C-alpha positions in Angstrom: -64.8 74.9 29.9 -67.3 76.1 27.4 -69.7 73.2 26.6 -70.4 74.7 23.2 -66.8 75.0 22.2 -64.4 72.6 24.0 -60.7 72.9 23.6 -59.3 69.5 22.4 -55.7 68.4 22.2 -54.8 65.6 19.8 -51.8 63.6 18.7 -52.0 61.5 15.5 -49.0 59.6 14.2 -48.2 59.1 10.5 -50.5 59.1 7.5 -53.0 56.6 8.8 -53.4 58.4 12.1 -53.9 61.7 10.2 -56.6 60.0 8.1 -58.5 58.6 11.1 -58.1 61.8 13.2 -59.3 63.9 10.3 -62.5 61.8 10.0 -62.9 62.1 13.8 -62.5 65.8 13.7 -65.2 66.0 11.1 -67.6 64.6 13.7 -66.4 66.8 16.5 -66.7 69.9 14.3 -70.3 68.9 13.3 -71.2 68.8 17.0 -69.1 71.8 18.1 -68.5 74.1 15.1 -66.3 76.5 17.2 -64.2 73.7 18.6 -60.4 74.4 18.8 -57.9 71.6 18.4 -54.1 71.5 18.6 -51.2 69.2 19.0 -49.5 66.8 16.5 -51.3 66.1 13.2 -51.2 66.1 9.5 -52.8 67.8 6.5 -56.3 66.1 6.8 -56.5 67.4 10.4 -55.2 70.9 9.4 -57.9 71.0 6.7 -60.5 70.7 9.6 -58.9 73.7 11.4 -56.4 71.8 13.5 -53.3 73.7 14.8 -50.4 71.4 14.2 -47.5 72.2 16.5 -45.5 69.3 15.0 -46.3 67.3 11.9 -47.5 63.8 12.2 -44.6 62.5 10.2 -42.4 63.0 13.2 -44.0 59.9 14.8 -43.7 57.7 11.7 -41.3 55.0 13.0 -41.3 51.4 11.9 -40.4 48.5 14.3 -38.4 48.4 17.5 -35.0 49.3 16.0 -36.3 52.4 14.2 -38.1 53.5 17.4 -34.9 53.1 19.4 -33.0 55.1 16.8 -35.4 58.0 17.2 -36.1 57.7 20.9 -34.2 60.8 22.0 -36.0 63.1 19.5 -39.5 61.6 20.2 -39.0 61.7 23.9 -38.0 65.4 23.6 -41.1 66.2 21.6 -43.4 64.4 24.0 -41.9 66.3 27.0 -42.3 69.6 25.3 -45.8 68.8 24.2 -46.8 67.7 27.7 -45.4 70.9 29.2 -47.4 73.0 26.7 -50.6 71.1 27.3 -50.4 71.3 31.0 -50.0 75.0 30.6 -52.9 75.4 28.3 -55.2 72.8 30.0 -57.3 71.4 27.2 -60.7 70.0 28.1 -59.8 66.6 26.8 -56.8 64.9 25.2 -57.4 62.4 22.4 -54.5 60.2 21.4 -55.0 58.7 18.0 -53.1 55.5 17.5 -49.3 55.9 18.1 -49.6 54.0 21.4 -46.0 54.0 22.4 -45.9 57.8 22.1 -49.4 58.6 23.3 -49.7 56.4 26.4 -46.9 58.0 28.3 -48.2 61.5 27.4 -51.8 60.4 28.4 -50.5 59.1 31.8 -48.8 62.4 32.5 -51.9 64.4 31.6 -54.3 62.2 33.4 -52.3 62.4 36.6 -52.7 66.2 36.4 -56.5 66.0 36.0 -56.9 66.3 32.2 -59.4 63.8 30.8 -57.7 61.4 28.3 -59.3 59.4 25.5 -57.5 57.0 23.2 -58.8 56.3 19.7 -57.7 53.0 18.2 -57.1 50.2 20.6 -53.6 48.8 20.2 -53.6 45.1 19.2 -53.4 43.7 22.7 -55.4 40.7 21.4 -52.6 40.0 18.9 -49.4 40.8 20.8 -48.0 42.7 23.8 -51.1 42.0 25.8 -49.6 43.2 29.1 -49.9 46.8 27.7 -53.4 46.8 29.0 -52.0 47.6 32.5 -50.3 50.7 31.1 -53.5 51.6 29.3 -55.4 51.5 32.5 -53.0 54.0 34.1 -53.1 56.3 31.0 -56.6 56.4 29.5 -59.9 57.4 30.9 -61.8 56.0 27.9 -60.9 53.7 25.0 -62.7 54.2 21.6 -62.6 50.8 19.9 -62.8 50.3 16.1 -63.5 46.5 16.3 -66.5 44.9 18.0 -64.7 42.3 20.1 -62.4 44.9 21.8 -64.6 46.6 24.5 -65.0 43.4 26.6 -61.2 43.1 26.8 -61.1 46.5 28.5 -64.2 46.1 30.6 -62.5 43.0 32.2 -59.9 45.5 33.4 -62.4 48.2 34.4 -61.4 50.5 31.6 -64.4 52.2 30.0 -64.6 51.5 26.3 -67.0 52.1 23.5 -67.2 50.4 20.1 -67.5 53.1 17.5 -66.9 51.2 14.4 -64.2 52.1 11.9 -64.4 55.5 10.2 -63.0 54.1 7.0 -66.1 51.9 6.8 -68.1 55.1 6.7 -65.9 56.9 4.2 -65.4 54.1 1.7 -68.5 53.3 -0.5 -70.0 49.9 -0.3 -69.6 49.6 -4.1 -66.2 50.9 -5.2 -66.1 53.2 -8.2 -63.8 51.1 -10.3 -64.6 52.5 -13.8 -64.6 56.1 -12.7 -61.3 55.6 -10.8 -59.7 54.0 -13.9 -60.8 56.9 -16.0 -59.5 59.4 -13.4 -56.1 57.6 -13.4 -55.9 57.2 -17.2 -56.1 53.4 -17.0 -57.7 51.2 -19.6 -61.0 49.5 -18.5 -60.0 46.1 -19.9 -56.5 45.6 -18.7 -55.5 43.9 -15.4 -54.4 46.4 -12.9 -52.3 45.8 -9.8 -52.1 48.4 -7.0 -48.7 48.3 -5.3 -48.7 49.7 -1.8 -45.4 49.1 0.0 -46.3 51.5 2.9 -46.1 55.1 3.9 -43.0 55.1 6.2 -39.4 55.5 5.1 -38.5 52.2 6.8 -41.3 50.3 5.1 -40.1 51.6 1.7 -36.6 50.5 2.6 -37.6 47.0 3.6 -40.6 46.2 1.5 -40.5 48.2 -1.7 -37.6 46.3 -3.4 -39.4 43.0 -3.2 -42.6 44.5 -4.4 -40.9 46.2 -7.4 -39.1 43.0 -8.3 -42.5 41.2 -8.2 -43.8 43.9 -10.6 -41.0 43.2 -13.0 -41.8 39.5 -12.8 -45.5 40.1 -13.5 -44.8 42.5 -16.3 -42.8 39.7 -18.0 -45.6 37.1 -17.5 -48.5 39.5 -18.2 -47.3 42.2 -20.6 -50.7 43.9 -20.7 -50.8 44.4 -16.9 -50.7 47.9 -15.6 -49.3 49.0 -12.2 -50.2 51.9 -10.0 -48.2 52.8 -6.9 -49.4 55.5 -4.5 -46.5 57.4 -2.9 -46.5 59.7 0.0 -45.1 63.0 -1.6 -42.3 63.3 0.9 -41.0 59.9 0.0 -41.1 60.3 -3.8 -37.4 61.0 -4.0 -36.7 57.8 -2.1 -39.0 55.7 -4.3 -37.8 56.9 -7.7 -34.3 55.3 -7.6 -35.8 52.0 -6.3 -38.2 51.9 -9.3 -35.3 52.6 -11.6 -33.3 49.9 -10.0 -35.9 47.1 -9.6 -38.6 47.8 -12.1 -37.0 49.9 -14.9 -39.1 48.6 -17.7 -42.5 47.9 -16.0 -45.5 50.0 -17.0 -45.7 51.4 -13.5 -47.5 54.7 -12.7 -46.4 56.6 -9.5 -49.3 58.5 -7.9 -49.0 61.3 -5.5 -51.1 59.8 -2.7 -54.5 58.8 -4.2 -54.4 55.3 -2.6 -58.2 55.0 -2.5 -58.4 55.7 -6.2 -55.7 53.1 -6.8 -57.6 50.5 -4.7 -60.9 51.3 -6.4 -59.3 50.9 -9.8 -57.3 47.7 -9.3 -58.1 44.0 -9.7 -55.8 43.0 -7.0 -53.3 44.7 -4.6 -49.8 43.9 -3.4 -49.8 45.6 0.0 -47.8 46.0 3.2 -49.4 44.8 6.4 -51.1 47.7 8.3 -54.2 49.9 8.1 -54.0 49.9 4.3 -55.0 46.2 4.3 -58.3 47.1 5.9 -58.8 49.8 3.4 -58.3 47.2 0.6 -60.8 44.9 2.2 -63.3 47.7 2.4 -62.7 48.3 -1.3 -63.5 44.5 -1.7 -60.2 43.9 -3.4 -58.3 40.6 -3.2 -54.8 41.2 -1.9 -51.4 39.7 -1.1 -50.1 41.0 2.2 -46.4 41.2 2.8 -44.3 42.4 5.8 -40.6 42.9 6.2 -38.7 44.6 9.0 -35.1 44.4 10.3 -33.9 41.1 11.5 -33.8 42.2 15.1 -37.3 43.6 15.0 -38.6 40.4 13.4 -37.2 38.2 16.2 -38.7 40.4 18.9 -42.1 40.5 17.2 -42.2 36.8 16.7 -41.7 36.2 20.4 -44.5 38.6 21.4 -47.2 37.6 18.9 -50.3 35.6 19.9 -52.3 35.1 16.7 -51.6 33.1 13.5 -52.4 36.1 11.3 -50.9 39.6 11.0 -53.1 41.1 8.3 -56.2 42.9 9.6 -58.7 41.3 7.2 -57.5 37.9 8.3 -57.6 38.8 12.0 -61.1 40.2 11.7 -62.4 37.2 9.7 -60.4 34.8 11.8 -59.2 33.0 8.7 -56.5 33.1 6.1 -58.8 34.8 3.6 -55.9 36.4 1.8 -52.2 35.2 1.7 -49.6 36.6 4.0 -46.0 36.5 3.1 -43.8 37.5 6.0 -40.1 38.4 6.2 -38.0 35.7 4.2 -41.3 34.3 2.7 -41.9 37.6 0.9 -39.8 36.8 -2.2 -40.6 38.5 -5.5 -41.4 35.2 -7.1 -43.8 34.2 -4.4 -45.5 37.6 -4.4 -45.9 37.5 -8.2 -47.3 34.0 -8.0 -49.9 35.0 -5.4 -51.0 37.9 -7.5 -51.5 35.7 -10.6 -53.4 33.2 -8.5 -56.1 35.8 -7.8 -56.2 36.9 -11.4 -56.5 33.3 -12.6 -59.3 32.3 -10.2 -62.3 34.6 -10.4 -64.5 32.3 -8.2 -62.1 32.9 -5.3 -62.3 36.6 -5.9 -66.1 36.5 -5.8 -65.9 34.5 -2.5 -63.5 36.9 -0.8 -65.5 39.9 -2.1 -68.6 38.6 -0.3 -66.7 38.2 3.0 -65.4 41.7 2.7 -68.9 43.0 2.1 -70.1 41.4 5.4 -67.1 42.8 7.2 -67.9 46.3 5.8 -71.4 46.2 7.2 -70.1 45.1 10.6 -67.6 48.0 10.8 -70.0 50.7 9.5 -71.3 52.5 12.6 -71.1 56.2 11.8 -67.9 56.4 13.7 -67.6 60.1 13.8 -71.0 60.5 15.5 -70.5 57.6 17.9 -67.0 58.8 18.9 -68.2 62.4 19.4 -71.1 61.1 21.5 -68.7 59.3 23.8 -66.4 62.3 24.0 -69.3 64.6 24.8 -70.2 62.3 27.7 -66.5 62.4 28.9 -66.5 66.2 28.8 -69.7 66.2 30.8 -68.1 64.0 33.4 -65.2 66.4 33.5 -67.5 69.3 34.0 -69.3 67.6 36.9 -66.0 66.4 38.4 
């Protein structure tokens, strides 16, 4: 191994994983400009010089049923990738999120002497806590984005480092609302709702109809309201007929990506549970979190859950700071009512903004540098070993 130019293999799943891995790669490239990286990734990683053997969208499954439906294909990809990496012998493998895919791959590589790092702890503190035993077999080091996580791993003798959340570094402490509205062609004085039903096909299928019906309800009650809806380009053709069916007369603007501009520009966001809710909190935006999956997935998830919250802002603040409407409770009427409640109570908005500012400071740790420091130490251990 060349200490100045390590060879890194990475796997990032879906849009959020590509975002996190792209930010991590920025830190790695700053430390090792000649670094080479390959595996499964998306456009943000490719922009950093990553060689994507498969696109990250291949791992974008949603819920147990969707995962079972795609099991054969995903298993085949993981086997082929493992063969290729064992042949090429990278200096370190970094699995970015996608735990159900990555832990099996990491276990195989670790057993063959390749150092493995996992970036983004799965939510063992929220559900499926027994996975920590599988993590111990798979991962040499866990990079944690939340401050309470390392002690959970240390209790099981799994080395772990709190590196903060890269989004807290990337998102400004003061969101550029006016500039974002101008960039998106939105009036400065109209109420704006950002509609984020998710970045996976199954999320669009299960969540978008209720969101769009809520938009129709809101457009009737607040005719001056504007709506922006970021859409993953590959899902645009799926979204267009849903908009035509459920919100044909609403003043809704579909955006090609640009979710951060939408969050900066909005007064409130209607948002699917997931990483995007943390992004909304870092933009200091009040939100209504909703979540819908297939009936079978919902029953399984209810049995395995530990916490009273599902939204990351609520979990991190240990409080119902923003409303969560799950499964059958996520009706268009309820979602619209929750949005209006934020718009009608500016004092509540100021209160939640302050709590999000405090959260932002807690999570801002120069993640790319902290993570690359930890990875450099792991590489040194591998060299000595």
